[in-house]
C-alpha positions in Angstrom: 3.6 37.0 4.0 0.9 34.5 3.5 1.7 30.8 3.8 -0.9 28.8 1.8 0.2 25.4 3.0 -2.7 23.2 3.9 -2.4 21.8 7.5 -5.9 20.5 8.3 -8.4 18.5 6.4 -11.9 17.3 7.5 -11.3 13.9 5.9 -7.6 13.4 6.7 -7.1 15.4 9.9 -3.8 17.0 10.8 -1.7 16.8 7.6 1.5 17.9 9.4 1.5 14.7 11.4 0.9 12.5 8.4 3.9 13.8 6.5 6.2 13.0 9.5 4.7 9.5 9.9 5.2 8.6 6.2 9.0 8.8 6.6 9.3 6.1 9.3 10.4 3.5 6.7 9.2 0.0 6.5 11.4 -1.5 3.8 12.3 -5.2 4.2 15.6 -5.9 5.9 18.2 -8.2 4.3 20.2 -9.3 7.3 22.8 -11.0 5.1 24.0 -7.7 3.6 23.7 -5.8 6.8 26.8 -4.7 8.8 26.2 -2.9 12.1 28.8 -0.7 13.8 29.3 -1.1 17.6 30.9 1.8 19.5 31.6 2.0 23.3 30.8 5.4 24.8 31.5 6.7 28.3 30.3 10.0 29.8 29.7 11.7 33.1 30.4 9.5 36.0 31.9 6.6 34.1 28.7 5.2 32.8 29.2 3.1 29.7 26.8 2.8 26.8 27.2 0.7 23.7 25.9 2.4 20.6 24.8 0.3 17.6 24.6 2.3 14.4 24.2 1.8 10.6 20.7 0.4 11.2 18.4 -0.2 8.3 15.4 2.0 7.6 12.8 -0.2 9.3 11.6 1.0 12.7 9.9 -2.2 13.7 12.9 -4.4 12.9 15.2 -2.0 14.9 12.9 -1.9 17.9 12.6 -5.7 17.9 16.4 -6.1 17.7 16.9 -3.6 20.6 14.3 -5.6 22.6 16.0 -8.9 21.9 19.4 -7.6 22.9 18.1 -6.0 26.1 16.2 -9.2 27.0 19.2 -11.5 26.3 21.6 -9.4 28.4 19.2 -8.3 31.2 20.1 -4.6 30.8 18.4 -1.4 29.9 18.6 0.6 26.6 16.6 2.3 23.9 16.2 2.6 20.2 16.5 6.2 19.1 16.3 7.7 15.6 19.4 6.2 14.0 20.9 4.0 16.6 20.3 1.6 19.5 21.8 2.3 23.0 22.5 -0.6 25.4 23.5 0.3 29.0 26.5 -1.3 30.5 29.9 -2.5 29.3 28.7 -5.7 27.6 30.0 -5.4 24.1 31.2 -9.0 24.0 27.8 -10.3 24.9 26.2 -8.0 22.3 28.4 -9.5 19.6 27.4 -13.0 20.8 23.7 -12.1 20.4 24.4 -10.6 16.9 26.4 -13.6 15.9 23.5 -15.9 17.0 21.2 -13.9 14.7 23.7 -14.1 11.8 24.1 -10.3 11.7 27.6 -9.0 10.8 29.1 -6.3 13.0 32.2 -4.2 13.2 33.7 -2.4 16.3 34.5 1.2 15.7 36.1 3.9 17.9 38.6 3.4 20.6 
């Protein structure tokens, strides 16, 4: 069982890391055609998290959106692979921030 896949090159370095980095996506974002989904989640001891999904495939844009929302609300949160998590029960304030940026949104779940 020999695996002849090239994993290291003197000129390019670790080729395994390069293949993962190339999939981060940097396509331009058209905010007019974008519709984000907002969902309220509770778990454990009653902690509430707002999850924002259906994000475009642009990591830098998503990180800056998460930063703007967290800064506007004064709460914590994070951007993970396919969604943004905002801590606290502030879904109305999140919708206000998205409206001010002219981004469409839709509440999902219960």
